[in-house]
Legacy VTK file of the C-alpha trace (Angstrom):
# vtk DataFile Version 3.0
C-alpha trace
ASCII
DATASET POLYDATA
POINTS 746 float
-38.495 28.618 16.304
-35.350 29.287 14.289
-32.092 27.457 14.282
-29.286 29.579 15.752
-26.569 30.625 13.346
-22.919 29.653 13.817
-20.674 32.288 15.429
-19.850 35.103 13.008
-16.602 34.812 11.081
-13.785 36.736 12.772
-13.361 40.118 11.066
-9.751 39.335 10.165
-10.894 36.332 8.192
-13.638 38.142 6.346
-11.600 40.982 4.940
-11.898 41.072 1.139
-8.929 40.268 -1.048
-5.849 38.240 -0.257
-5.206 34.535 -0.383
-7.364 33.207 2.446
-6.992 29.616 1.222
-3.265 29.740 1.907
-3.601 31.470 5.299
-2.862 29.731 8.625
-5.921 28.082 10.158
-5.558 30.130 13.330
-6.849 33.135 11.393
-10.270 31.473 11.020
-10.713 28.809 13.713
-8.614 30.262 16.546
-5.179 29.436 17.874
-6.082 26.545 20.180
-8.023 24.544 17.581
-5.451 25.347 14.898
-2.628 24.038 17.095
-4.413 20.715 17.674
-5.180 20.387 13.964
-1.553 21.009 13.048
-0.059 18.656 15.649
-2.462 15.742 15.339
-4.017 15.963 11.870
-1.306 17.730 9.862
-3.714 20.534 8.898
-2.047 23.945 8.891
-3.784 26.151 6.339
-7.357 26.945 5.367
-6.762 24.944 2.184
-5.614 21.931 4.203
-8.895 21.876 6.119
-10.895 22.326 2.906
-9.268 19.146 1.599
-9.877 17.236 4.850
-12.904 15.432 3.471
-15.475 13.440 5.455
-14.538 9.760 5.529
-18.220 8.834 5.435
-21.714 10.167 6.091
-24.145 8.982 8.750
-27.863 8.699 8.154
-30.017 10.793 10.417
-33.233 8.985 9.605
-36.853 10.048 9.602
-38.324 12.128 12.417
-39.440 9.682 15.128
-41.418 9.898 18.389
-39.578 8.620 21.466
-42.339 6.082 22.058
-41.757 4.565 18.591
-37.956 4.213 18.490
-36.788 1.175 16.454
-33.652 -0.627 17.726
-30.525 -0.564 15.502
-31.922 2.066 13.114
-30.900 5.666 12.459
-33.421 8.152 13.829
-33.896 11.864 14.357
-35.926 13.064 17.347
-37.072 16.469 18.531
-37.122 16.486 22.320
-36.404 18.455 25.488
-33.544 17.841 27.904
-34.999 16.557 31.186
-31.717 16.112 33.064
-27.969 15.752 32.493
-25.539 13.996 34.837
-21.740 13.771 34.641
-20.628 10.381 36.022
-17.223 8.831 36.727
-16.157 5.265 35.992
-13.020 3.134 36.063
-12.093 4.501 39.521
-12.399 8.082 38.403
-10.174 7.723 35.338
-13.053 8.108 32.891
-16.144 10.273 32.649
-19.418 9.994 30.804
-22.359 12.328 30.419
-25.843 10.828 30.598
-28.654 13.016 29.281
-32.364 12.155 29.488
-34.688 13.444 26.770
-38.468 13.605 26.758
-41.010 14.559 24.097
-44.231 13.777 25.975
-44.519 10.312 24.440
-41.491 8.688 26.024
-37.955 9.080 27.345
-34.528 8.440 25.764
-30.999 8.403 27.161
-28.059 10.059 25.412
-24.508 9.143 26.410
-21.226 10.943 25.707
-17.766 9.696 26.730
-14.379 11.362 26.982
-13.273 14.973 27.049
-16.241 16.150 24.980
-18.609 15.295 27.862
-17.921 18.655 29.566
-18.712 20.607 26.388
-22.002 18.767 25.883
-22.982 19.272 29.554
-22.631 23.035 29.091
-24.950 22.951 26.055
-27.483 20.296 27.080
-29.053 21.976 30.112
-32.511 20.948 31.353
-35.265 22.756 29.475
-33.364 23.146 26.170
-35.034 21.695 23.073
-33.150 20.327 20.108
-32.899 17.844 17.274
-30.887 14.698 18.031
-29.760 12.125 15.463
-28.028 8.766 15.797
-28.396 5.000 15.778
-30.650 3.531 18.464
-28.808 1.164 20.768
-29.642 -0.619 23.993
-27.754 -0.756 27.299
-29.125 -2.515 30.379
-32.558 -2.833 28.738
-32.757 0.912 28.088
-32.709 2.540 24.644
-29.991 5.125 24.060
-28.100 7.161 21.468
-24.314 7.159 21.896
-22.577 10.375 20.816
-25.523 11.618 18.720
-25.359 14.604 16.403
-27.603 17.393 17.598
-28.670 20.938 16.913
-30.354 23.072 19.571
-33.463 25.150 18.808
-34.165 28.702 19.912
-37.120 29.657 22.060
-39.252 31.359 19.412
-40.440 30.788 15.860
-41.448 27.707 13.893
-38.828 24.954 13.853
-40.666 22.760 11.339
-38.558 23.643 8.306
-35.316 23.496 10.258
-36.218 20.115 11.727
-37.111 18.668 8.324
-33.862 19.943 6.823
-31.777 18.616 9.720
-33.407 15.169 9.610
-32.943 14.787 5.868
-29.314 15.901 5.584
-26.421 13.403 5.648
-24.135 13.911 8.638
-20.425 14.262 7.650
-18.038 12.187 9.791
-14.411 13.344 9.560
-11.088 11.598 10.167
-10.525 12.774 13.737
-8.257 12.248 16.731
-8.672 11.916 20.473
-7.939 15.613 20.965
-10.397 16.814 18.304
-13.678 15.012 17.673
-15.474 14.883 14.335
-18.187 17.309 15.398
-15.597 19.951 16.311
-13.893 19.489 12.941
-17.281 19.897 11.244
-17.818 23.137 13.146
-14.383 24.429 12.050
-15.117 23.496 8.423
-18.346 25.483 8.638
-16.402 28.541 9.781
-13.950 28.118 6.883
-16.739 27.845 4.306
-18.454 30.992 5.624
-15.156 32.897 5.672
-14.395 31.928 2.078
-17.909 32.860 0.960
-17.387 36.271 2.535
-14.232 36.964 0.504
-15.478 35.406 -2.727
-13.146 32.422 -2.384
-10.072 34.585 -2.851
-6.908 32.591 -3.468
-8.703 29.397 -4.531
-6.856 27.878 -7.479
-8.897 25.835 -9.958
-6.563 23.318 -11.631
-9.051 22.244 -14.302
-9.172 24.240 -17.534
-12.665 25.670 -17.998
-13.180 23.826 -21.283
-12.340 20.488 -19.639
-14.708 21.152 -16.724
-17.563 22.000 -19.078
-16.825 19.059 -21.345
-16.929 16.649 -18.383
-19.988 18.419 -16.868
-18.242 18.994 -13.540
-19.469 21.526 -10.965
-17.396 24.632 -10.021
-14.814 24.096 -7.279
-16.436 26.275 -4.525
-19.702 24.416 -5.076
-17.854 21.103 -4.804
-16.381 22.080 -1.423
-19.805 23.126 -0.116
-21.418 19.893 -1.276
-18.715 17.579 0.046
-18.753 19.207 3.496
-22.410 20.286 3.761
-24.457 17.997 1.506
-28.231 18.278 1.522
-28.683 14.840 -0.047
-26.736 11.977 -1.650
-26.667 13.575 -5.161
-24.693 16.500 -3.686
-22.034 14.092 -2.391
-21.805 12.313 -5.738
-21.434 15.552 -7.708
-18.742 16.826 -5.334
-16.809 13.572 -5.416
-16.879 13.470 -9.213
-15.365 16.962 -9.388
-12.739 16.457 -6.673
-11.637 13.090 -8.052
-11.024 14.709 -11.427
-8.925 17.408 -9.774
-6.644 14.826 -8.113
-6.424 12.569 -11.155
-5.730 15.400 -13.597
-3.050 17.162 -11.552
-1.225 13.878 -10.888
-1.482 12.858 -14.518
-0.066 16.190 -15.656
2.871 15.676 -13.280
3.482 12.188 -14.645
3.009 13.276 -18.275
5.658 15.974 -17.829
8.001 13.386 -16.283
7.424 10.976 -19.163
8.123 13.773 -21.624
11.317 14.704 -19.764
12.404 11.036 -19.677
12.214 10.796 -23.463
14.658 13.683 -23.624
17.237 12.039 -21.315
20.193 10.524 -23.198
20.797 6.790 -22.922
23.109 4.574 -24.927
21.111 2.309 -27.260
21.902 -1.327 -26.444
21.375 -3.624 -29.425
22.461 -7.290 -29.406
24.979 -8.321 -32.057
23.634 -10.453 -34.901
25.827 -13.432 -33.980
26.777 -12.405 -30.482
26.522 -13.797 -26.988
22.707 -13.665 -26.863
22.367 -15.680 -30.073
24.873 -18.269 -28.839
23.095 -18.529 -25.478
19.673 -19.003 -27.082
21.104 -21.768 -29.284
22.266 -23.810 -26.282
19.009 -23.561 -24.273
17.713 -27.123 -23.653
14.088 -25.968 -23.889
11.872 -23.664 -25.904
11.073 -20.194 -24.570
7.401 -19.767 -23.700
5.343 -17.481 -25.891
5.236 -14.995 -23.003
9.024 -15.009 -22.605
9.475 -14.323 -26.313
6.872 -11.524 -26.302
8.278 -9.795 -23.220
11.827 -10.210 -24.531
10.853 -8.411 -27.732
9.313 -5.543 -25.721
12.491 -5.180 -23.661
14.870 -5.387 -26.654
12.889 -2.667 -28.435
13.255 -0.308 -25.457
16.926 -1.180 -24.899
17.591 -0.086 -28.484
16.080 3.360 -27.829
18.196 6.421 -27.048
16.293 7.170 -23.816
16.175 5.008 -20.663
13.828 2.048 -20.352
11.727 2.053 -17.179
9.855 -1.240 -17.170
8.172 -3.462 -14.593
8.364 -7.207 -15.292
5.615 -8.983 -13.391
5.453 -12.759 -13.346
4.392 -15.472 -10.954
7.083 -17.195 -8.941
8.734 -19.639 -11.339
7.387 -18.027 -14.517
10.900 -17.475 -15.896
11.559 -13.814 -15.025
15.236 -14.500 -14.373
15.708 -15.994 -17.829
14.046 -12.968 -19.454
16.288 -10.650 -17.416
19.404 -12.664 -18.307
18.649 -12.378 -22.041
18.287 -8.595 -21.588
21.629 -8.480 -19.752
23.308 -10.470 -22.522
21.960 -8.019 -25.121
23.667 -5.204 -23.176
26.918 -7.207 -22.938
26.708 -7.742 -26.698
26.608 -3.971 -27.148
29.781 -3.516 -25.071
28.031 -2.521 -21.829
27.587 -4.054 -18.388
24.542 -5.169 -16.411
24.000 -5.176 -12.664
21.494 -7.453 -10.913
20.445 -6.177 -7.485
18.980 -8.798 -5.107
17.535 -8.108 -1.629
19.387 -10.859 0.281
22.718 -12.666 0.090
20.873 -15.981 -0.238
19.048 -14.727 -3.333
22.150 -13.021 -4.778
24.130 -16.249 -4.414
21.324 -18.242 -6.018
21.131 -15.807 -8.946
24.898 -16.023 -9.400
24.819 -19.836 -9.354
21.848 -20.128 -11.708
23.151 -17.530 -14.193
26.591 -19.136 -14.208
25.023 -22.570 -14.709
22.744 -21.359 -17.518
25.618 -19.625 -19.320
28.082 -22.475 -18.819
31.304 -21.761 -20.749
29.882 -18.352 -21.773
30.227 -17.232 -18.113
33.998 -17.772 -18.231
35.016 -14.975 -20.580
38.759 -14.367 -20.480
39.313 -17.525 -18.445
40.999 -20.803 -19.420
38.374 -22.981 -21.065
35.937 -20.130 -21.489
34.066 -19.676 -24.742
35.205 -17.046 -27.201
32.901 -14.051 -26.960
31.846 -14.988 -23.423
31.781 -12.675 -20.434
32.558 -12.879 -16.746
29.786 -13.109 -14.102
30.895 -11.895 -10.665
29.221 -11.825 -7.262
29.544 -8.911 -4.833
28.053 -9.161 -1.317
28.802 -7.662 2.071
30.149 -10.861 3.631
32.816 -11.580 0.980
36.431 -11.801 2.010
38.762 -8.887 1.210
40.627 -10.663 -1.617
37.454 -11.856 -3.386
35.903 -8.424 -2.979
38.951 -6.719 -4.536
38.796 -9.058 -7.538
35.071 -8.400 -8.030
35.543 -4.609 -7.783
38.411 -4.766 -10.301
36.353 -6.865 -12.739
33.493 -4.336 -12.496
35.588 -1.183 -13.002
37.643 -2.607 -15.864
34.636 -4.024 -17.686
35.946 -7.605 -17.482
32.689 -8.546 -15.778
29.755 -8.095 -18.131
27.305 -9.124 -15.398
27.666 -8.159 -11.734
25.256 -9.796 -9.258
25.023 -8.437 -5.740
23.130 -7.134 -2.741
23.145 -3.659 -1.209
26.942 -3.891 -1.474
26.551 -2.834 -5.133
25.323 0.565 -3.947
28.452 1.393 -1.925
30.609 4.300 -3.100
33.627 2.068 -3.722
31.788 0.162 -6.469
32.478 1.531 -9.975
31.470 0.245 -13.400
33.230 0.619 -16.742
29.980 1.151 -18.688
26.772 0.358 -16.774
24.002 -0.053 -19.332
21.248 -1.969 -17.489
20.132 -2.255 -13.871
17.917 -5.230 -13.015
16.212 -5.128 -9.603
14.763 -8.423 -8.339
11.876 -8.650 -5.880
11.485 -4.901 -5.927
9.167 -4.710 -2.897
12.317 -5.167 -0.752
14.003 -2.018 -2.048
13.286 1.653 -1.623
13.456 4.042 -4.541
16.577 5.679 -3.073
18.488 2.373 -3.200
17.516 1.698 -6.803
18.451 5.260 -7.723
21.881 4.969 -6.060
22.744 2.050 -8.336
21.412 3.759 -11.471
23.587 6.787 -10.673
26.704 4.661 -11.246
26.248 4.888 -15.020
27.836 7.785 -16.943
24.525 8.116 -18.736
21.217 6.964 -17.215
21.173 3.169 -17.567
18.070 1.254 -18.558
16.022 -0.128 -15.638
14.171 -3.439 -15.400
12.290 -4.149 -12.168
11.162 -7.744 -11.509
8.483 -8.707 -9.038
5.981 -11.479 -8.418
3.628 -9.238 -6.436
3.871 -5.488 -7.003
3.643 -3.387 -3.869
0.655 -1.028 -3.702
2.590 2.046 -4.819
3.908 0.227 -7.854
0.402 -0.819 -8.844
-0.752 2.754 -8.375
2.025 4.090 -10.576
1.236 1.384 -13.133
-2.403 2.444 -13.254
-1.238 6.037 -13.506
0.858 5.085 -16.509
4.318 5.958 -15.185
5.680 2.417 -15.468
5.543 0.362 -18.623
4.499 -3.147 -17.673
5.311 -6.575 -19.068
3.497 -9.630 -17.757
4.652 -13.258 -17.846
1.391 -15.146 -17.427
2.537 -18.625 -18.450
4.337 -21.111 -16.219
7.118 -23.075 -17.955
6.538 -26.759 -18.628
7.052 -28.901 -15.547
5.698 -26.428 -12.996
2.732 -27.663 -10.972
-0.323 -25.793 -9.674
-0.592 -24.827 -6.014
-3.769 -25.375 -3.979
-4.293 -22.882 -1.145
-6.623 -23.183 1.851
-7.378 -21.110 4.961
-7.099 -23.139 8.188
-9.223 -21.475 10.933
-7.341 -22.829 13.946
-9.478 -21.131 16.609
-12.894 -21.860 15.053
-12.091 -25.399 13.899
-9.085 -26.920 15.743
-9.571 -30.219 13.885
-8.640 -28.384 10.667
-5.204 -27.644 12.145
-4.832 -31.280 13.213
-5.637 -32.301 9.648
-3.019 -29.841 8.351
-0.288 -31.642 10.302
-1.615 -34.979 9.009
-1.220 -33.647 5.443
2.392 -32.692 6.201
3.048 -36.265 7.411
1.378 -37.702 4.301
3.578 -35.624 1.994
6.743 -36.586 3.883
5.706 -40.255 3.724
5.320 -39.830 -0.041
8.939 -38.657 -0.203
8.346 -34.900 -0.216
9.278 -32.057 2.165
7.492 -29.169 3.874
7.997 -25.644 5.177
6.431 -24.233 8.351
6.762 -20.433 8.506
6.257 -18.311 11.641
6.252 -14.508 12.004
8.765 -14.429 14.884
12.056 -16.079 15.885
11.417 -16.497 19.617
13.877 -18.001 22.054
15.502 -16.508 25.124
15.771 -12.993 23.688
11.997 -12.649 23.203
8.912 -13.220 25.371
7.333 -16.634 24.921
4.484 -16.741 22.441
1.607 -18.327 24.321
-1.728 -19.189 22.817
-3.506 -16.379 24.669
-4.326 -16.029 28.347
-7.545 -16.592 30.222
-8.093 -12.856 30.320
-8.425 -12.867 26.531
-5.410 -10.642 25.988
-3.900 -10.859 22.527
-0.952 -13.231 22.474
2.351 -12.463 20.743
2.882 -13.837 17.225
3.906 -17.480 17.040
7.672 -18.024 17.022
9.959 -20.483 15.259
11.644 -21.701 18.452
8.390 -22.538 20.255
6.557 -23.959 17.233
9.509 -26.188 16.282
9.605 -27.598 19.818
5.831 -28.184 19.858
5.879 -29.945 16.502
8.857 -32.182 17.261
7.227 -33.297 20.533
3.721 -33.471 19.118
2.068 -33.798 15.690
5.342 -34.131 13.707
7.243 -36.270 16.215
9.694 -38.609 14.503
10.189 -36.414 11.437
13.500 -34.686 10.772
12.954 -30.985 11.620
15.340 -28.107 10.950
15.189 -24.476 12.085
16.151 -21.456 9.964
16.014 -17.749 10.861
17.995 -14.542 10.537
19.646 -14.787 13.938
21.677 -17.843 12.882
25.273 -17.343 11.773
25.727 -17.335 7.968
27.527 -20.695 8.091
24.717 -22.245 10.135
22.083 -20.903 7.719
23.977 -22.301 4.752
24.288 -25.691 6.450
20.547 -25.884 7.233
19.607 -24.885 3.680
22.088 -27.356 2.209
20.653 -30.164 4.369
17.075 -29.286 3.375
17.945 -29.033 -0.318
19.737 -32.399 -0.100
16.665 -34.067 1.430
18.332 -34.613 4.809
15.505 -32.704 6.560
11.781 -33.416 6.198
10.392 -30.148 7.580
11.978 -26.696 7.739
10.535 -24.409 10.446
11.578 -20.888 9.484
10.853 -17.191 9.436
10.395 -15.301 6.165
14.071 -15.828 5.280
12.679 -18.467 2.910
10.420 -15.892 1.224
12.737 -15.444 -1.742
15.784 -17.254 -3.081
14.982 -20.774 -1.869
14.478 -23.349 -4.615
13.790 -26.904 -3.431
11.635 -28.646 -6.069
10.922 -31.568 -3.711
9.118 -29.300 -1.197
5.357 -29.565 -1.713
3.733 -28.114 1.454
3.892 -24.591 2.875
2.213 -24.109 6.268
2.097 -20.429 7.299
1.335 -19.926 10.992
-0.472 -16.728 12.041
-0.906 -16.033 8.334
-2.997 -12.944 9.110
0.175 -11.277 10.424
1.751 -11.263 6.948
1.049 -8.976 4.030
-0.486 -10.194 0.782
2.866 -9.844 -0.993
4.683 -11.979 1.585
2.021 -14.677 1.536
2.195 -14.871 -2.245
5.999 -15.095 -2.198
6.009 -17.768 0.522
3.449 -19.826 -1.370
5.752 -19.712 -4.392
8.340 -21.796 -2.546
6.298 -24.964 -3.203
5.039 -26.530 -6.423
8.413 -25.906 -8.056
8.737 -29.499 -9.250
6.466 -32.033 -10.902
4.365 -32.695 -7.759
1.433 -30.399 -6.943
1.947 -27.802 -4.218
-0.191 -27.154 -1.140
-0.275 -23.916 0.883
-2.122 -23.838 4.227
-2.837 -20.409 5.759
-3.289 -20.972 9.498
-5.057 -18.194 11.394
-6.994 -17.452 14.566
-8.579 -14.320 13.080
-12.412 -14.219 13.426
-14.395 -15.370 10.407
-15.894 -11.965 9.527
-12.680 -9.979 10.073
-10.800 -8.084 7.325
-7.792 -10.344 7.990
-9.814 -13.458 7.124
-11.141 -11.753 3.984
-7.554 -10.971 2.943
-6.488 -14.596 3.489
-9.504 -15.876 1.558
-8.516 -13.616 -1.334
-4.973 -15.026 -1.318
-6.351 -18.575 -1.262
-8.706 -17.841 -4.170
-6.151 -16.674 -6.753
-2.571 -17.231 -7.879
-2.582 -14.022 -9.937
0.003 -11.601 -8.550
-1.548 -8.507 -10.128
-4.999 -9.415 -8.788
-3.526 -9.852 -5.299
-1.763 -6.512 -5.539
-5.088 -4.890 -6.441
-6.664 -6.432 -3.341
-3.713 -5.242 -1.274
-4.094 -1.763 -2.757
-7.799 -1.563 -1.927
-7.164 -2.567 1.686
-3.940 -0.668 2.425
-4.244 2.430 0.199
-1.654 3.381 -2.375
1.020 4.992 -0.269
1.970 8.483 -1.292
1.819 8.164 -5.070
4.460 10.841 -5.561
6.475 10.360 -2.373
8.669 7.819 -0.646
6.018 6.022 1.412
5.374 2.462 0.253
1.799 2.095 1.506
-0.577 2.921 4.299
-2.035 6.123 5.621
0.201 8.719 3.999
-1.495 9.211 0.646
-1.726 12.220 -1.609
-4.944 10.710 -2.941
-7.623 11.982 -0.578
-10.626 11.340 -2.804
-9.378 9.157 -5.650
-9.278 5.361 -5.275
-6.829 3.858 -7.744
-8.788 0.658 -8.348
-12.368 1.954 -8.224
-11.610 5.057 -10.281
-9.517 3.548 -13.079
-11.836 5.016 -15.729
-11.353 8.552 -14.388
-7.597 8.008 -14.191
-7.426 6.721 -17.773
-9.479 9.655 -19.056
-7.396 12.136 -17.044
-4.192 10.563 -18.394
-5.363 11.118 -21.978
-6.402 14.731 -21.263
-3.149 15.462 -19.411
-1.019 13.971 -22.170
-2.758 16.089 -24.794
-2.410 19.261 -22.715
1.307 18.698 -21.996
1.934 18.009 -25.685
0.295 21.343 -26.578
1.733 23.349 -23.683
4.720 21.591 -22.013
5.462 24.499 -19.635
1.766 25.092 -18.809
2.076 28.772 -19.737
-1.588 28.824 -20.761
-2.754 27.071 -17.568
-1.562 29.211 -14.622
-4.033 27.649 -12.194
-2.757 24.197 -13.060
0.856 25.324 -12.562
0.049 26.600 -9.082
-1.725 23.330 -8.184
1.218 21.355 -9.543
3.719 23.367 -7.517
1.654 22.740 -4.389
1.540 19.014 -5.070
5.174 18.638 -6.071
7.188 19.835 -3.144
10.970 19.492 -3.448
11.011 15.911 -2.131
8.375 14.639 -4.554
9.865 16.514 -7.493
13.238 14.878 -6.811
11.564 11.508 -6.339
9.891 11.698 -9.736
13.159 12.730 -11.364
14.816 9.640 -9.908
11.964 7.191 -10.202
LINES 1 747
746 0 1 2 3 4 5 6 7 8 9 10 11 12 13 14 15 16 17 18 19 20 21 22 23 24 25 26 27 28 29 30 31 32 33 34 35 36 37 38 39 40 41 42 43 44 45 46 47 48 49 50 51 52 53 54 55 56 57 58 59 60 61 62 63 64 65 66 67 68 69 70 71 72 73 74 75 76 77 78 79 80 81 82 83 84 85 86 87 88 89 90 91 92 93 94 95 96 97 98 99 100 101 102 103 104 105 106 107 108 109 110 111 112 113 114 115 116 117 118 119 120 121 122 123 124 125 126 127 128 129 130 131 132 133 134 135 136 137 138 139 140 141 142 143 144 145 146 147 148 149 150 151 152 153 154 155 156 157 158 159 160 161 162 163 164 165 166 167 168 169 170 171 172 173 174 175 176 177 178 179 180 181 182 183 184 185 186 187 188 189 190 191 192 193 194 195 196 197 198 199 200 201 202 203 204 205 206 207 208 209 210 211 212 213 214 215 216 217 218 219 220 221 222 223 224 225 226 227 228 229 230 231 232 233 234 235 236 237 238 239 240 241 242 243 244 245 246 247 248 249 250 251 252 253 254 255 256 257 258 259 260 261 262 263 264 265 266 267 268 269 270 271 272 273 274 275 276 277 278 279 280 281 282 283 284 285 286 287 288 289 290 291 292 293 294 295 296 297 298 299 300 301 302 303 304 305 306 307 308 309 310 311 312 313 314 315 316 317 318 319 320 321 322 323 324 325 326 327 328 329 330 331 332 333 334 335 336 337 338 339 340 341 342 343 344 345 346 347 348 349 350 351 352 353 354 355 356 357 358 359 360 361 362 363 364 365 366 367 368 369 370 371 372 373 374 375 376 377 378 379 380 381 382 383 384 385 386 387 388 389 390 391 392 393 394 395 396 397 398 399 400 401 402 403 404 405 406 407 408 409 410 411 412 413 414 415 416 417 418 419 420 421 422 423 424 425 426 427 428 429 430 431 432 433 434 435 436 437 438 439 440 441 442 443 444 445 446 447 448 449 450 451 452 453 454 455 456 457 458 459 460 461 462 463 464 465 466 467 468 469 470 471 472 473 474 475 476 477 478 479 480 481 482 483 484 485 486 487 488 489 490 491 492 493 494 495 496 497 498 499 500 501 502 503 504 505 506 507 508 509 510 511 512 513 514 515 516 517 518 519 520 521 522 523 524 525 526 527 528 529 530 531 532 533 534 535 536 537 538 539 540 541 542 543 544 545 546 547 548 549 550 551 552 553 554 555 556 557 558 559 560 561 562 563 564 565 566 567 568 569 570 571 572 573 574 575 576 577 578 579 580 581 582 583 584 585 586 587 588 589 590 591 592 593 594 595 596 597 598 599 600 601 602 603 604 605 606 607 608 609 610 611 612 613 614 615 616 617 618 619 620 621 622 623 624 625 626 627 628 629 630 631 632 633 634 635 636 637 638 639 640 641 642 643 644 645 646 647 648 649 650 651 652 653 654 655 656 657 658 659 660 661 662 663 664 665 666 667 668 669 670 671 672 673 674 675 676 677 678 679 680 681 682 683 684 685 686 687 688 689 690 691 692 693 694 695 696 697 698 699 700 701 702 703 704 705 706 707 708 709 710 711 712 713 714 715 716 717 718 719 720 721 722 723 724 725 726 727 728 729 730 731 732 733 734 735 736 737 738 739 740 741 742 743 744 745
């Protein structure tokens, strides 16, 4: 027997010449399939489908007789269809196809669910022979294959070679949707490959220079597409991945290298501190020694501030590592040079805290031009959305006249009415709260591009990706100042071990008895405006996230009865929030039950315990920030991550990772591996929308580093890529208008 060939390529698709890769998919796969691919998978051209890679490959297993099928193993069988029945279930709302196979030694059931059942019923008619591959399962004491891959055999000829080839080949499994299953995508990919073979791969652009491909021993691009979509064995997949990863890494690195080159050509005012200026005077009055890390990072920043092109630096440091002090010294250097600095904070609470702490650290130097202020000092003003009209007018006037050397604020700084006399430095705190557009709007307020310093305790995935890709220069503060205490973190599996949760509340009582305070954080506010957050119904339905209102009531009537509890969340009026925070900071409350409003900007050194309810509902970055609220004094901190997630779930693994390390960069790497990078060149912060289809930023760091070196050398030799037309085309395809603008701003 011989294996039947796929339907011939439509004549229109097989015509020689032309750019088939850029053609609409309908030309090759038909209008109906093309419409589904466009609407549900975002695939519109032949090239799009070529780059829609399998997410994994299934094993087909060795050829097996039906009488010898092993449970839970991948097998391939050659058998004949004995019968096929289309059955309804769930009161007619669902359908499944049950097919019985026989090979003379035994019988096996196949089962197909959903819309594809009708297609399979048309193909799997009694009497047809074929090869069927899948993992052996069991249902009601009967062995079965659910949604197996199969290939039907013709009536004549010897099928031995075809069967051996089918059984040995990996089975590509594609990212699919309800309207278009993986097997139908695989069939469409096969049509595309045959069509491109027929026209000699017309229109395919190879972004890698031939010398680079040969030097790295990478296979040609058409061969890579064949091997990624139709591998004969694992070495084919590995060779294809190696080539396609290099393509992605190299094109992105060329884009970033050109941006770095362009950035060095942008004009920026050098900002050098005066020999005996404000910075020197401030350093002299510090009551403590700077850590070695603070001195090192300060030197890196001062060197870049003195350059005639803009600084673009990420300052990463654990909560409490002294980032604000490093940023303040940079701002004072700019004030010394006659410029102004703006500090952008994500919340009013944090902006107010920054203003208070900077004013306190500067003392008389923060009262420039005021009675009693030090000579050579400057003015530090606060600008937020809730300020009164008179105070706002004064702050705006101080900013536009240059009276204020340092302006601290929230999103209000971005408004059109805010003007600066000479903006020289923009400092963004807790950058995972801001989008690139917001940061760019503030930078645009300088006559020339101001320098940019971004501070964060846990970089978001995209930031880590850009760091690995070399677009951000990075400074790390890895030392905690004297007096800061370590924080112990533990996962509390409330569903598996309820006594662990009871012990958690005992620990809170013990800390309060010892004179300390505690936070309890919940993912939701609750109350009358939201449905009650029960613990889950008898039907096993997933309950809503735990809420502050309900948890506070449970604790005050139960395990924390008798303690002084306060409630804090975003729905409270600003005055009420301030009053609760003041009472907690003053020690008038023992336990603060809150939402993530305490994530940043809350500094209560006496608080030693952080209990995070439904911790699996928070991201790694949030958990790390919340944990940083404790251990800020001399007493050791304790963070308890309460969860009902199953032990083997990804959520529990993520929480265990948070509990195992206090390193913000390590946590961001874990976050990156689990959530993907976000679109490296676009506005997305993380998740499914990624321009990296094959490349994994963490696993492929070596490729990225090598590609960065090659790209830098190429751009230095040929900045406009005049000698690399294929690379220019690939770059244009990658950098649509939105991404090009984003890179210019970012």
